[in-house]
C-alpha positions as CSV (number, residue, x, y, z in Angstrom):
1,M,24.7,-4.6,-10.0
2,F,26.0,-2.9,-6.9
3,I,28.5,-3.5,-4.2
4,V,27.5,-1.8,-0.9
5,A,30.4,-1.5,1.5
6,L,29.4,-0.6,5.1
7,T,32.0,0.8,7.5
8,Y,31.1,1.0,11.2
9,K,31.3,4.4,12.8
10,V,30.8,3.2,16.3
11,D,32.2,0.5,18.6
12,L,31.0,-3.1,18.0
13,S,29.1,-2.9,21.3
14,E,26.8,-0.3,19.7
15,V,26.6,-2.2,16.4
16,E,25.4,-5.3,18.3
17,K,22.4,-3.4,19.7
18,H,21.1,-3.1,16.2
19,I,22.1,-6.5,14.7
20,D,18.7,-8.2,15.0
21,A,16.9,-5.3,13.3
22,H,19.6,-5.2,10.6
23,I,19.2,-9.0,10.0
24,H,15.4,-8.5,9.6
25,Y,16.1,-5.7,7.1
26,L,18.5,-8.0,5.2
27,E,15.9,-10.8,5.1
28,K,13.3,-8.4,3.7
29,Y,15.5,-7.5,0.8
30,Y,16.7,-11.1,0.2
31,D,13.1,-12.1,-0.1
32,C,12.3,-9.6,-2.8
33,G,15.5,-10.4,-4.8
34,C,17.3,-7.1,-4.2
35,F,20.1,-8.6,-2.1
36,L,22.2,-11.5,-3.5
37,A,24.9,-12.0,-0.9
38,S,26.1,-10.3,2.2
39,G,28.6,-10.7,5.1
40,R,31.0,-9.2,7.5
41,K,34.3,-7.6,6.6
42,V,37.4,-9.2,8.1
43,P,38.5,-7.8,10.4
44,R,35.0,-6.9,11.5
45,S,34.9,-3.2,10.6
46,G,31.7,-3.4,8.6
47,G,30.1,-5.5,6.0
48,V,29.5,-5.9,2.3
49,I,26.2,-6.4,0.4
50,L,25.9,-7.5,-3.3
51,A,22.7,-6.0,-4.5
52,Q,20.7,-5.5,-7.7
53,A,18.3,-2.6,-8.2
54,E,16.8,-0.7,-11.1
55,S,19.0,2.3,-10.3
56,H,21.4,3.8,-7.8
57,E,18.6,6.0,-6.6
58,A,16.3,3.0,-6.0
59,L,19.1,1.3,-4.0
60,D,19.7,4.5,-2.0
61,A,16.1,4.3,-0.9
62,V,16.6,0.7,0.2
63,I,19.8,1.6,2.2
64,K,17.9,4.4,4.0
65,E,15.7,1.7,5.6
66,D,18.7,-0.1,7.1
67,P,18.7,0.3,10.9
68,F,22.4,0.7,10.7
69,F,21.7,3.8,8.6
70,T,18.8,5.1,10.6
71,E,20.7,4.8,13.9
72,G,24.0,6.3,12.5
73,V,26.0,3.1,13.0
74,A,27.6,2.8,9.6
75,D,28.7,4.8,6.6
76,Y,27.9,3.4,3.1
77,E,29.9,3.3,-0.1
78,V,28.0,2.2,-3.2
79,T,29.8,1.0,-6.3
80,E,27.8,0.2,-9.5
81,F,29.2,-2.3,-11.9
82,V,28.2,-4.3,-15.0
83,V,28.6,-8.1,-14.7
84,S,30.1,-9.2,-18.0
85,K,31.5,-12.5,-16.9
86,S,30.5,-14.9,-14.1
87,A,31.2,-18.4,-12.8
88,A,29.0,-21.3,-13.9
89,G,25.7,-21.1,-12.2
90,L,25.8,-17.3,-11.9
91,E,24.9,-16.4,-15.4
92,R,21.7,-14.7,-14.3
93,L,23.8,-11.9,-12.8
94,R,25.1,-10.8,-16.2
95,E,23.6,-7.7,-17.8
96,C,21.9,-8.1,-21.2
């Protein structure tokens, strides 16, 4: 499991130019099961994505498709962790 923390490098006006493409990118990876949750940071300085991937390298390849990455809008910090406990209904997130 991975936490992907995005931090904007540009003004929000520049971020907004790429929002539609970023949303399309998110939808692609929700559809295939890679992304589990995402949203804006508060205050709006970036975002967070909860992702699952076979490896850090596989997730890096996914990140490189994000329009925010290709357009130089955001920096990315990826943290890998092992889910050992979860709330009821989220058991599928746990590692075997």
